[in-house]
C-alpha positions in Angstrom: 20.0 45.5 46.4 22.0 48.5 46.5 25.8 48.9 46.3 27.5 52.1 47.7 31.0 53.4 47.2 31.7 54.8 50.6 35.6 55.2 49.6 37.8 55.6 46.4 40.5 57.2 44.9 37.6 59.7 42.8 35.0 61.6 44.3 31.3 62.0 43.1 31.2 65.8 44.7 33.1 67.3 47.0 30.7 66.6 50.1 33.5 63.4 50.3 36.9 63.0 51.3 39.0 61.6 48.4 41.5 59.4 49.3 44.1 56.0 47.9 41.5 53.3 49.1 38.5 51.4 48.7 35.1 50.5 50.7 31.8 49.5 49.4 28.5 49.1 51.4 26.3 46.3 50.0 22.6 47.2 51.0 22.9 47.8 54.6 24.8 45.3 56.4 28.0 43.9 54.2 31.1 45.9 54.0 33.8 45.3 51.8 37.4 46.9 52.4 37.2 49.8 55.0 39.5 52.4 53.3 42.9 54.3 53.7 41.8 55.7 57.3 39.0 55.9 60.0 39.2 59.8 58.5 38.2 58.6 55.4 35.6 56.0 56.3 33.8 57.7 59.1 33.4 61.0 57.2 32.0 59.7 53.9 30.0 57.1 55.7 28.5 59.8 57.8 28.1 61.6 54.0 26.3 58.6 53.1 23.7 58.4 56.1 25.1 54.9 56.5 24.6 53.5 60.1 27.4 51.8 61.1 25.6 49.7 64.1 23.6 48.1 61.4 26.5 46.2 59.2 26.5 42.4 60.1 29.5 40.9 58.2 32.8 42.8 56.9 34.9 41.5 54.1 38.1 42.4 53.8 39.9 41.9 50.2 43.4 41.5 51.8 45.5 43.6 55.1 46.8 46.4 53.5 46.7 49.9 55.0 44.3 51.3 52.0 41.7 48.6 52.7 41.8 48.2 56.3 42.4 52.1 57.5 38.7 52.2 58.7 38.7 48.8 60.6 39.3 49.6 63.8 37.0 52.6 64.1 34.4 50.7 62.9 35.1 47.9 65.8 34.5 50.6 68.4 31.5 51.9 66.9 29.7 48.1 66.1 32.2 45.2 68.4 29.0 42.6 66.8 30.1 42.9 63.1 31.6 38.9 61.5 34.8 39.9 59.7 35.9 37.5 57.2 39.4 37.3 56.3 41.9 34.7 55.6 44.3 32.1 57.1 47.4 34.2 55.6 46.7 37.4 56.8 48.8 39.5 59.2 49.3 38.8 62.8 48.5 42.2 63.3 45.3 42.2 61.8 44.1 39.2 63.7 45.7 40.6 66.8 43.2 43.7 66.1 40.2 41.4 65.8 40.6 39.8 69.6 41.1 43.2 70.8 37.9 43.4 70.2 36.4 40.6 70.5 35.5 40.0 66.8 34.3 36.8 65.5 37.1 36.4 62.6 36.2 34.1 59.9 38.9 32.7 57.7 37.3 31.2 54.6 39.6 29.5 52.3 37.2 28.3 50.0 33.7 29.6 48.3 31.4 30.2 51.4 27.8 31.8 51.0 27.7 34.7 54.2 24.6 35.8 53.2 22.0 34.8 51.1 23.5 35.5 47.6 26.8 36.8 49.0 29.8 34.7 48.4 33.5 34.8 49.3 36.1 33.5 46.9 38.4 32.1 49.7 42.2 32.7 49.1 44.0 33.9 45.7 47.5 33.7 46.6 50.6 35.3 44.4 53.6 37.4 45.4 53.7 41.4 45.6 57.1 43.3 46.3 58.7 40.0 47.1 56.5 38.9 49.7 53.0 36.6 49.7 50.1 38.0 49.4 46.8 36.3 49.5 43.6 38.2 48.6 39.8 37.2 48.0 36.6 38.6 46.4 32.8 39.6 47.4 30.5 37.8 44.5 27.2 38.9 44.6 23.9 36.9 42.9 21.7 39.1 40.8 19.1 38.5 38.4 21.5 39.3 35.3 24.2 37.4 36.7 27.2 37.3 38.8 28.6 40.7 40.4 32.5 40.3 41.6 33.7 43.0 43.7 37.8 43.5 43.8 40.2 44.8 46.1 43.4 45.3 44.1 43.1 42.0 42.0 46.7 41.2 43.1 46.8 37.9 41.9 45.3 38.8 38.5 41.9 40.2 37.5 41.5 38.0 34.6 42.7 34.7 36.5 40.2 35.9 39.2 37.6 36.2 37.4 38.4 32.7 35.5 37.9 30.8 38.7 35.4 32.4 39.8 33.3 31.6 36.4 34.4 28.2 36.8 33.2 27.8 40.1 29.7 29.3 39.6 29.6 28.6 36.1 26.7 31.7 35.5 27.1 34.7 33.7 29.6 37.7 35.3 27.3 40.8 34.8 29.7 43.2 36.8 33.7 43.2 37.6 34.0 46.4 40.2 37.1 47.3 41.7 40.8 47.5 41.6 41.9 46.1 38.5 46.4 46.6 39.7 47.3 47.5 36.2 48.9 50.8 36.6 52.6 48.9 35.4 50.8 47.5 32.3 51.7 48.9 28.8 48.6 49.7 26.6 48.9 46.6 24.8 49.2 44.1 28.3 45.9 46.6 29.2 43.8 45.7 25.8 44.7 41.5 26.1 43.7 41.9 29.4 40.1 43.6 28.5 39.8 41.3 25.5 40.2 38.0 28.2 37.5 39.8 30.6 35.1 39.9 27.5 35.9 36.6 26.1 35.5 35.3 29.5 31.8 37.1 29.2 32.4 40.1 31.3 29.0 42.0 30.2 29.6 45.5 32.0 33.2 46.4 33.6 34.0 49.5 36.6 37.4 49.3 37.2 38.7 51.9 39.7 40.9 52.7 42.9 44.7 51.4 41.8 43.4 50.6 38.1 45.1 53.3 36.7 43.9 56.2 34.6 45.8 54.7 31.5 43.7 51.7 31.9 40.6 52.8 33.2 40.1 55.1 29.8 41.0 51.7 27.8 38.5 50.0 29.9 35.9 52.8 29.2 37.0 52.9 25.2 36.7 48.9 24.2 33.8 48.4 27.0 31.9 51.8 26.1 28.2 51.9 27.2 29.2 49.0 29.1 31.4 50.7 31.2 31.0 52.5 34.8 32.9 54.8 36.3 32.8 54.1 40.1 33.5 57.4 42.4 32.5 57.9 46.1 29.4 58.7 46.6 27.8 56.5 43.8 24.2 54.4 44.5 24.0 51.7 42.4 20.8 49.8 42.4 20.0 46.0 40.8 17.7 43.7 40.9 18.6 40.6 43.5 
């Protein structure tokens, strides 16, 4: 299994555009989120030699701008993708899928969307006084589950707890946005400890996690910390 970071707040090198957004490609055919803009998404995908026509499934963690910015540009190049969203996503999101006759699948519970690849269904929370729903992508590997998160608005610990309970398997990696920018150092350390108690072997926090939290996770997880950056390619045994 190969994971490529198409877009992130941090870059691997000067070939890529840096942005406030997130997008990850699993193998060549499952896309998780689409960055902050068409410009970022298309440019970085080209730099990574991504064949957009080979993408079969698109999972959107939540319908904030920094995760759906490249979605329409993908539809224009590949109108045959299956789109995995949630029932409570915005009407604008659903209308965009309708505009391009995209098959929209709304999974409110865990569902296998490809061999060894699952969506988590809906996690609900309140963000900026509005209801927000979010989902994760889970990949099964020989070393355990890889959990990919967009922003973890419902709480990274809370999401990991539910996922672990559902699968009852070891968690190899938790990667993506942890959304800890407003947390104190003590709160972040407690979150890291809770993830360790949940058996999370390795972490790769990025995007909205916040630099302070990234530094704390790096220290607490040491060799089991991975710094995600745009352009990074990671190989896993499937």
